[in-house]
RODO-2510 file (C-alpha; in nm, 4 decimals, decimal comma):
residues 365
     n   res          X          Y          Z
     1     x     0,0182    -0,0198     0,0152
     2     x     0,1505     0,3361    -0,1024
     3     x     0,0798     0,6470     0,0709
     4     x     0,0991     0,9999    -0,0527
     5     x     0,2245     1,2925     0,1682
     6     x     0,3014     1,6624     0,1086
     7     x     0,6396     1,6955     0,2339
     8     x     0,8455     2,0202     0,2933
     9     x     1,0879     1,9437    -0,0154
    10     x     0,7753     1,8938    -0,2523
    11     x     0,6148     2,2288    -0,1249
    12     x     0,9595     2,3942    -0,2097
    13     x     0,9729     2,2168    -0,5298
    14     x     0,6130     2,3226    -0,6285
    15     x     0,6950     2,6776    -0,5325
    16     x     1,0657     2,7760    -0,5097
    17     x     0,9731     3,1129    -0,3512
    18     x     0,8312     2,9455    -0,0333
    19     x     1,1451     3,0434     0,1994
    20     x     1,1620     3,4038     0,0880
    21     x     0,9845     3,5306     0,3785
    22     x     1,1812     3,3217     0,6304
    23     x     1,4641     3,5588     0,6774
    24     x     1,7018     3,6612     0,9981
    25     x     1,9544     3,9460     1,0270
    26     x     2,3116     3,8397     0,9539
    27     x     2,2277     3,4833     0,8864
    28     x     2,2876     3,3584     0,5542
    29     x     1,9485     3,2866     0,4033
    30     x     2,0495     3,0174     0,1524
    31     x     2,2717     2,8151     0,4097
    32     x     1,9694     2,8534     0,6543
    33     x     1,6913     2,7191     0,4023
    34     x     1,9376     2,4312     0,2895
    35     x     1,9911     2,3110     0,6698
    36     x     1,6116     2,3313     0,7106
    37     x     1,5366     2,1180     0,3969
    38     x     1,8249     1,8892     0,5211
    39     x     1,6837     1,8098     0,8621
    40     x     1,3101     1,8498     0,8021
    41     x     1,2572     1,7747     0,4170
    42     x     1,0896     1,4524     0,4608
    43     x     0,8433     1,5536     0,7046
    44     x     0,4907     1,6821     0,6276
    45     x     0,3980     2,0434     0,7387
    46     x     0,1233     2,1788     0,9571
    47     x    -0,0068     2,4056     0,6727
    48     x    -0,0225     2,2570     0,3282
    49     x    -0,1422     2,5602     0,1772
    50     x     0,1454     2,7542     0,0261
    51     x     0,0282     3,0954     0,0847
    52     x    -0,0719     3,0503     0,4324
    53     x     0,2666     2,8635     0,4901
    54     x     0,4460     3,1908     0,3699
    55     x     0,2663     3,4017     0,6082
    56     x     0,3313     3,1641     0,8681
    57     x     0,7056     3,1883     0,7915
    58     x     0,6764     3,5810     0,7993
    59     x     0,5482     3,5631     1,1418
    60     x     0,8206     3,2947     1,2387
    61     x     1,0802     3,5223     1,1398
    62     x     0,9462     3,8094     1,3476
    63     x     0,8810     3,5959     1,6543
    64     x     1,2289     3,4741     1,6739
    65     x     1,4090     3,7500     1,5290
    66     x     1,5181     3,8911     1,8654
    67     x     1,6607     3,5852     1,9647
    68     x     1,8457     3,4896     1,6694
    69     x     2,0019     3,8170     1,6569
    70     x     2,1365     3,7636     2,0232
    71     x     2,2439     3,4130     1,9115
    72     x     2,4442     3,5960     1,6212
    73     x     2,5800     3,8489     1,8567
    74     x     2,7248     3,6044     2,1379
    75     x     2,8768     3,3945     1,8411
    76     x     3,0544     3,6973     1,6977
    77     x     3,1833     3,7840     2,0604
    78     x     3,5809     3,8341     2,0461
    79     x     3,7267     3,6769     2,3294
    80     x     4,0074     3,4671     2,4534
    81     x     3,9100     3,0994     2,5156
    82     x     4,1925     3,0472     2,7795
    83     x     4,1118     3,3196     2,9774
    84     x     3,8296     3,3666     3,2271
    85     x     3,8876     3,7252     3,3718
    86     x     3,8308     4,0347     3,1926
    87     x     3,8252     4,3815     3,3503
    88     x     3,8060     4,7301     3,2390
    89     x     3,8786     5,0240     3,4894
    90     x     3,8549     5,3837     3,3862
    91     x     3,9942     5,6736     3,6278
    92     x     3,8725     6,0273     3,5565
    93     x     3,8296     6,3629     3,7328
    94     x     3,9740     6,6831     3,8132
    95     x     4,2939     6,7526     4,0121
    96     x     4,3601     7,1234     4,1282
    97     x     4,6905     7,2609     4,2944
    98     x     4,6750     7,6185     4,4383
    99     x     4,9972     7,7958     4,5383
   100     x     4,9770     8,1292     4,7700
   101     x     5,2462     8,3145     4,9495
   102     x     5,4916     8,6024     4,9098
   103     x     5,8209     8,5803     4,7279
   104     x     6,0952     8,9076     4,7904
   105     x     6,3912     9,0023     4,6018
   106     x     6,6676     9,2229     4,7403
   107     x     6,9218     9,3809     4,5359
   108     x     7,1784     9,5959     4,7039
   109     x     7,5442     9,7159     4,5968
   110     x     7,7165     9,9929     4,3816
   111     x     7,7346    10,0004     4,0014
   112     x     8,0160    10,2166     3,8518
   113     x     8,0232    10,3239     3,4772
   114     x     8,3390    10,5008     3,3456
   115     x     8,4033    10,6469     3,0087
   116     x     8,7165    10,7686     2,8723
   117     x     8,8419    10,8915     2,5496
   118     x     8,8386    11,1838     2,2838
   119     x     8,5601    11,2350     2,0379
   120     x     8,7022    11,4033     1,6964
   121     x     8,4858    11,5242     1,4231
   122     x     8,6243    11,6460     1,1008
   123     x     8,4671    11,8121     0,7794
   124     x     8,6647    11,9057     0,4305
   125     x     8,5545    12,0027     0,0893
   126     x     8,2617    12,2623     0,0028
   127     x     7,8787    12,2657    -0,0872
   128     x     7,7269    12,4738    -0,3435
   129     x     7,3686    12,5683    -0,3393
   130     x     7,2231    12,7710    -0,6121
   131     x     6,8544    12,8926    -0,6155
   132     x     6,6781    13,0545    -0,9234
   133     x     6,3551    13,1998    -0,9459
   134     x     6,1841    13,2404    -1,2689
   135     x     5,8570    13,4396    -1,3949
   136     x     5,6821    13,5201    -1,7019
   137     x     5,5411    13,8549    -1,8591
   138     x     5,2005    13,9132    -1,9116
   139     x     5,2265    13,8912    -2,2975
   140     x     5,4010    13,5687    -2,3263
   141     x     5,3805    13,1986    -2,1879
   142     x     5,7592    13,1193    -2,1462
   143     x     5,9381    13,1647    -1,8088
   144     x     6,2589    13,4054    -1,7796
   145     x     6,5023    13,4052    -1,5189
   146     x     6,3958    13,6734    -1,2318
   147     x     6,6329    13,6140    -0,9643
   148     x     6,9163    13,3755    -0,8849
   149     x     7,0884    13,3061    -0,5527
   150     x     7,4296    13,1156    -0,5050
   151     x     7,5502    12,9833    -0,1648
   152     x     7,8962    12,8051    -0,1177
   153     x     8,0243    12,6515     0,2043
   154     x     8,3682    12,5443     0,2697
   155     x     8,4647    12,2792     0,5131
   156     x     8,8199    12,2762     0,6475
   157     x     8,7630    12,2678     1,0049
   158     x     8,7703    11,9726     1,2777
   159     x     8,5956    11,9953     1,6179
   160     x     8,7371    11,7760     1,9059
   161     x     8,5432    11,6806     2,2235
   162     x     8,7371    11,5408     2,5245
   163     x     8,4978    11,2841     2,7123
   164     x     8,6181    11,1815     3,0911
   165     x     8,2779    11,0516     3,2731
   166     x     8,2774    10,8604     3,5565
   167     x     7,9125    10,7634     3,6801
   168     x     7,8358    10,5679     4,0053
   169     x     7,5154    10,4030     4,0956
   170     x     7,3887    10,2622     4,4121
   171     x     7,0771    10,0625     4,3797
   172     x     6,8639     9,9695     4,6619
   173     x     6,5944     9,7821     4,5084
   174     x     6,3379     9,5599     4,6965
   175     x     6,0777     9,3804     4,4815
   176     x     5,7922     9,1890     4,6400
   177     x     5,5856     8,9333     4,4591
   178     x     5,2542     8,7703     4,5715
   179     x     5,1987     8,4839     4,3142
   180     x     4,8533     8,3170     4,3209
   181     x     4,8972     8,0202     4,0824
   182     x     4,6121     7,7601     4,0211
   183     x     4,6662     7,4486     3,8084
   184     x     4,4035     7,2227     3,7096
   185     x     4,4620     6,8891     3,5838
   186     x     4,2157     6,6360     3,4180
   187     x     4,3671     6,2567     3,4145
   188     x     4,1893     5,9885     3,2138
   189     x     4,3504     5,6897     3,2848
   190     x     4,2117     5,3101     3,1592
   191     x     4,3152     4,9927     3,3090
   192     x     4,2669     4,6552     3,1646
   193     x     4,3145     4,3399     3,3823
   194     x     4,2696     3,9781     3,2297
   195     x     4,3854     3,6333     3,2360
   196     x     4,3129     3,3045     3,4287
   197     x     4,2155     3,3604     3,8009
   198     x     4,2981     3,0066     3,8596
   199     x     3,9364     2,8392     3,9630
   200     x     3,9328     2,6723     3,6277
   201     x     4,2181     2,4956     3,4379
   202     x     4,3158     2,5673     3,1020
   203     x     4,2221     2,2435     3,0020
   204     x     3,8660     2,2652     3,1250
   205     x     3,8441     2,6095     2,9702
   206     x     3,9721     2,4680     2,6264
   207     x     3,7238     2,1421     2,6410
   208     x     3,4458     2,4316     2,6908
   209     x     3,5248     2,6207     2,3960
   210     x     3,5520     2,2966     2,1644
   211     x     3,1916     2,2193     2,3022
   212     x     3,0758     2,5740     2,2329
   213     x     3,2134     2,5666     1,8907
   214     x     2,9889     2,2476     1,8408
   215     x     2,6995     2,4710     1,8773
   216     x     2,5806     2,5219     1,5249
   217     x     2,3352     2,8334     1,4799
   218     x     2,1597     2,6770     1,1785
   219     x     2,1060     2,3609     1,3329
   220     x     1,9396     2,5589     1,6245
   221     x     1,7120     2,7464     1,3640
   222     x     1,6155     2,4235     1,1988
   223     x     1,4855     2,2888     1,5353
   224     x     1,2783     2,5784     1,6026
   225     x     1,1439     2,5362     1,2740
   226     x     1,0761     2,1556     1,2897
   227     x     0,9027     2,2127     1,6145
   228     x     0,6647     2,4722     1,4675
   229     x     0,6019     2,3530     1,1263
   230     x     0,6810     1,9898     1,0867
   231     x     0,4597     1,6491     1,1636
   232     x     0,7531     1,4137     1,2409
   233     x     0,5933     1,1012     1,1650
   234     x     0,7716     0,8346     0,9236
   235     x     0,5366     0,6248     0,7024
   236     x     0,6263     0,2741     0,5589
   237     x     0,4442     0,0435     0,3346
   238     x     0,2403    -0,2108     0,5056
   239     x     0,1430    -0,0153     0,8026
   240     x     0,2072     0,3012     1,0168
   241     x     0,5359     0,3448     1,1925
   242     x     0,4921     0,6170     1,4046
   243     x     0,8044     0,7762     1,5079
   244     x     0,8230     1,0979     1,7394
   245     x     1,1524     1,2881     1,8224
   246     x     1,1685     1,2676     2,1575
   247     x     1,5236     1,3825     2,1708
   248     x     1,6473     1,7362     2,1886
   249     x     1,8319     1,7648     1,8747
   250     x     1,7033     1,7111     1,5064
   251     x     2,0711     1,5646     1,4378
   252     x     1,9784     1,1868     1,5004
   253     x     2,3294     1,0898     1,5334
   254     x     2,6091     1,2668     1,7136
   255     x     2,4305     1,5447     1,9190
   256     x     2,1646     1,2928     2,0470
   257     x     2,4352     1,0372     2,1065
   258     x     2,6036     1,2791     2,3264
   259     x     2,2873     1,3804     2,4742
   260     x     2,2401     0,9953     2,5493
   261     x     2,5871     0,9344     2,7052
   262     x     2,5617     1,2489     2,9062
   263     x     2,2016     1,1528     3,0376
   264     x     2,3255     0,7678     3,1109
   265     x     2,6363     0,9212     3,2998
   266     x     2,4001     1,1169     3,5308
   267     x     2,1701     0,8037     3,6017
   268     x     2,4751     0,6131     3,6651
   269     x     2,6000     0,8747     3,9131
   270     x     2,2674     0,9226     4,0815
   271     x     2,2527     0,5349     4,1016
   272     x     2,6073     0,5141     4,2882
   273     x     2,4813     0,7669     4,5058
   274     x     2,1576     0,5686     4,5973
   275     x     2,3768     0,2894     4,6473
   276     x     2,5620     0,4430     4,8987
   277     x     2,2717     0,5695     5,0787
   278     x     2,1343     0,2085     5,0707
   279     x     2,4622     0,0526     5,2026
   280     x     2,4416     0,3465     5,4841
   281     x     2,0997     0,2462     5,5732
   282     x     2,1941    -0,1312     5,5726
   283     x     2,4825    -0,0645     5,7892
   284     x     2,2547     0,1410     6,0470
   285     x     2,0079    -0,1563     6,0254
   286     x     2,2789    -0,4057     6,0793
   287     x     2,3886    -0,1822     6,3970
   288     x     2,0061    -0,1754     6,5366
   289     x     2,0049    -0,5610     6,4854
   290     x     2,2827    -0,6078     6,6874
   291     x     2,1419    -0,3949     6,9610
   292     x     1,8398    -0,5697     6,9515
   293     x     2,0150    -0,9088     6,9916
   294     x     2,2127    -0,7818     7,2987
   295     x     1,8837    -0,6544     7,4374
   296     x     1,7160    -0,9946     7,3758
   297     x     2,0038    -1,1855     7,5310
   298     x     1,9884    -0,9293     7,8360
   299     x     1,6088    -0,9935     7,8870
   300     x     1,6430    -1,3747     7,8485
   301     x     1,9201    -1,3793     8,1153
   302     x     1,7787    -1,1696     8,3318
   303     x     1,4084    -1,2980     8,3497
   304     x     1,5033    -1,6584     8,4577
   305     x     1,2801    -1,8359     8,6776
   306     x     1,4699    -1,7591     8,9960
   307     x     1,4754    -1,3745     8,9032
   308     x     1,1140    -1,3680     8,8599
   309     x     1,0435    -1,5412     9,1612
   310     x     1,2720    -1,2655     9,3284
   311     x     1,0877    -0,9961     9,1373
   312     x     0,7494    -1,1011     9,2804
   313     x     0,8822    -1,1774     9,6358
   314     x     1,0377    -0,7857     9,6128
   315     x     0,7606    -0,6009     9,4255
   316     x     0,4456    -0,7887     9,3828
   317     x     0,4352    -0,9534     9,7358
   318     x     0,4583    -0,6268     9,8643
   319     x     0,1557    -0,4462     9,7022
   320     x    -0,2131    -0,4509     9,8288
   321     x    -0,4795    -0,5601     9,6023
   322     x    -0,8209    -0,4119     9,6551
   323     x    -1,1291    -0,5771     9,5166
   324     x    -1,4993    -0,5370     9,5630
   325     x    -1,7145    -0,8293     9,6761
   326     x    -2,0467    -0,9236     9,4840
   327     x    -2,2321    -0,7700     9,8223
   328     x    -2,0612    -0,4389     9,7661
   329     x    -1,8022    -0,4777    10,0441
   330     x    -1,4495    -0,3568     9,9745
   331     x    -1,1892    -0,6166    10,0267
   332     x    -0,8237    -0,5381    10,1000
   333     x    -0,5886    -0,8495    10,0464
   334     x    -0,2970    -0,7734    10,2705
   335     x     0,0429    -0,9556    10,2113
   336     x     0,2314    -1,0951    10,5091
   337     x     0,5224    -0,8484    10,4783
   338     x     0,2663    -0,5904    10,6154
   339     x     0,2238    -0,7879    10,9411
   340     x     0,3527    -0,4581    11,1327
   341     x     0,0646    -0,2459    11,0047
   342     x    -0,2798    -0,2479    11,1373
   343     x    -0,5809    -0,1634    10,9285
   344     x    -0,8788    -0,0239    11,0866
   345     x    -1,2026     0,1575    10,9959
   346     x    -1,3245     0,4719    11,1340
   347     x    -1,6244     0,4657    11,3656
   348     x    -1,5991     0,0987    11,3408
   349     x    -1,2816    -0,0239    11,4841
   350     x    -1,1114     0,3081    11,5821
   351     x    -1,2253     0,6691    11,6538
   352     x    -1,0334     0,9585    11,5340
   353     x    -1,0921     1,3096    11,6344
   354     x    -1,0068     1,4791    11,3131
   355     x    -1,2229     1,2152    11,1102
   356     x    -1,5417     1,1036    11,2676
   357     x    -1,7144     1,0025    10,9331
   358     x    -1,7834     0,6294    10,9047
   359     x    -1,5839     0,4010    10,6812
   360     x    -1,2420     0,5584    10,6420
   361     x    -0,9319     0,3342    10,6203
   362     x    -0,6751     0,3908    10,9072
   363     x    -0,3425     0,2579    10,8873
   364     x    -0,1363     0,2358    11,1999
   365     x     0,2078     0,1003    11,2854
***
């Protein structure tokens, strides 16, 4: 008997734009679609209508967009796998220095300036200076000489100046300065401390890193897709073979095998712990059994016929038993060990001033 089914691969072959609305930021669309077809292609889908399925893919993308974005961001985080301590410290602020006070400069002493020598000024030759004025007549436009003055100076003399200067200064200068200096610094220091604090060994961190790198983004998206859109049932000729994936991963080989091994180890650990607890209970029970055997041996050795007779004579034979007869009388059964004690009844055998009512028991010795 053959059974027809509408698989995810069949619907994609029917309409190759089926996955156009299934997109996530910074996730390769082609790799994601091929991974989904690889893991889920043989399953039937919940929505056999292509248009409805496309709309559901749009909703799926919107619903899981933030989660996938966080996954991508976490996987792209730069870090050093063999370091488990990474701290940044930033120091900022202002630092002000203020200087106040007085500063005095005092200059005392004598200063002498002496100039000796001669100054000679010599001149030779002559200077000629001609000055000519011109004017024009009223009936012509040309200028004619009117007046000319000629001046001649002859130089042949020398001047001599003897200089003998002695100058003395006695300065007495006192200078007082009052500085007011303010300096402000704004430091900005950054400190980066990182490494292994020693709680976890490098081998353990390396093992965790390798396990983390085994975590696959596209398989994770494929798992989400499978749980929301796929009917995970296999059919075979001749009957129905129902298979529902109860494992946490869509990869039915390595990942689920690791998961099985991990859970088997956990069950084994719990069984060993339970066995230890059971051994402790058995040990406590054995101790209790030994104590009970000791008590049993003590009782058997203590309650022999002779010991029982002694107990009866020591305790039971010294006790008074009271009973009421059929006619309503109170009967006291007094043992022989009480022979020194006399039993009387008020107003019958004895009179007692403090108790004059009838029928009270009085013991005398």
